[in-house]
C-alpha positions in Angstrom: -45.6 1.9 -17.6 -42.5 -0.5 -17.9 -43.2 -3.9 -18.7 -42.1 -6.4 -16.1 -39.7 -9.3 -16.9 -41.3 -12.6 -17.7 -41.1 -15.5 -14.9 -38.9 -17.4 -17.2 -36.3 -14.6 -17.6 -36.4 -14.1 -13.8 -35.6 -17.7 -13.2 -32.7 -17.7 -15.5 -31.2 -14.7 -13.7 -31.5 -16.6 -10.5 -29.8 -19.7 -11.8 -27.1 -17.5 -13.2 -26.5 -15.8 -9.8 -26.6 -19.0 -7.9 -23.5 -20.4 -9.8 -20.6 -19.8 -7.6 -17.1 -19.2 -9.4 -14.2 -20.1 -7.2 -12.3 -17.0 -6.5 -8.7 -16.7 -4.8 -8.9 -13.5 -2.7 -5.6 -12.0 -1.8 -5.3 -9.5 1.0 -1.9 -7.8 1.1 -0.8 -5.6 4.1 2.3 -3.5 4.7 3.6 -0.4 6.3 5.3 1.2 3.3 3.0 1.9 0.4 5.7 1.8 -2.2 6.8 -1.6 -1.5 3.1 -2.7 -1.1 2.3 -1.5 -4.5 5.3 -3.3 -6.1 4.3 -6.5 -4.4 0.8 -6.2 -5.9 2.1 -5.6 -9.2 4.5 -8.5 -9.1 1.3 -10.7 -8.0 -0.8 -9.3 -10.9 2.1 -9.8 -13.5 2.4 -13.4 -12.4 -1.2 -14.0 -12.6 -1.6 -12.4 -16.0 1.3 -14.3 -17.4 -0.7 -17.4 -16.7 -3.7 -16.0 -18.2 -5.8 -15.7 -15.1 -8.6 -13.0 -14.6 -7.6 -10.4 -11.9 -9.9 -8.0 -10.3 -8.2 -5.1 -8.5 -6.1 -4.0 -6.6 -8.7 -2.4 -4.5 -7.2 -0.2 -1.9 -8.8 -0.5 1.6 -8.8 2.2 4.3 -5.4 2.6 5.9 -5.2 1.8 9.6 -3.5 4.5 11.6 -2.3 3.7 15.3 -1.3 6.6 17.1 0.9 6.6 20.2 1.7 9.6 22.4 4.5 9.5 25.1 6.1 12.0 27.4 9.6 13.3 26.2 10.8 13.5 29.8 9.8 12.4 33.2 6.3 12.7 34.5 6.9 16.3 35.9 6.9 17.9 32.2 3.4 17.1 31.1 3.7 19.6 28.2 6.5 17.9 26.4 5.0 15.1 24.4 5.9 13.2 21.4 3.4 11.5 18.9 4.3 8.6 16.7 1.9 6.7 14.4 1.9 3.5 12.4 0.2 3.3 9.1 -0.9 -0.1 7.9 -1.7 0.1 4.0 -4.0 -2.7 2.6 -5.0 -3.9 -0.9 -7.3 -6.7 -1.9 -6.9 -8.7 -5.2 -9.3 -11.3 -6.7 -8.2 -14.0 -9.0 -11.3 -15.4 -10.7 -11.3 -19.2 -11.4 -7.5 -19.7 -10.7 -5.8 -22.9 -12.2 -3.5 -25.0 -10.4 -0.5 -23.3 -12.3 -1.5 -20.0 -11.0 -1.7 -21.2 -7.3 1.7 -22.9 -7.6 3.2 -19.7 -9.2 1.8 -17.5 -6.4 3.1 -19.8 -3.7 6.6 -19.8 -5.1 6.5 -16.0 -5.5 9.2 -14.2 -3.3 7.9 -10.9 -1.8 10.0 -8.4 0.2 9.8 -8.3 3.8 7.4 -6.1 5.4 4.6 -7.3 3.3 2.1 -9.6 4.7 -0.1 -11.8 2.4 -3.3 -13.6 3.2 -4.7 -15.9 0.7 -8.4 -17.2 1.0 -10.5 -19.3 -1.3 -14.0 -17.7 -1.7 -16.8 -19.6 -3.5 
């Protein structure tokens, strides 16, 4: 039989888990995955240069929107074209960011076509 943990050890684990460390969650979206990965690399390089702890990038599932249209008028039902839009997403977490890190990230110029959402998570 395995020995169970003492009540004192359980209480100390609960206290450690209750302490919330401020985290900056950055969600990056884009249609072109190459430009998206370059932008994520630029964000990570900026954070690491200012000695911040970075978790990620974590790739999220790609959203695919498909559109089907008729090539000609309504008479020719068999002639159709399909288009799709792929939205690639990545998540980065910067643990316990300093004010210098936040200032550097706000002044960062990213290429067009990349959307960045920044949220403070406790």
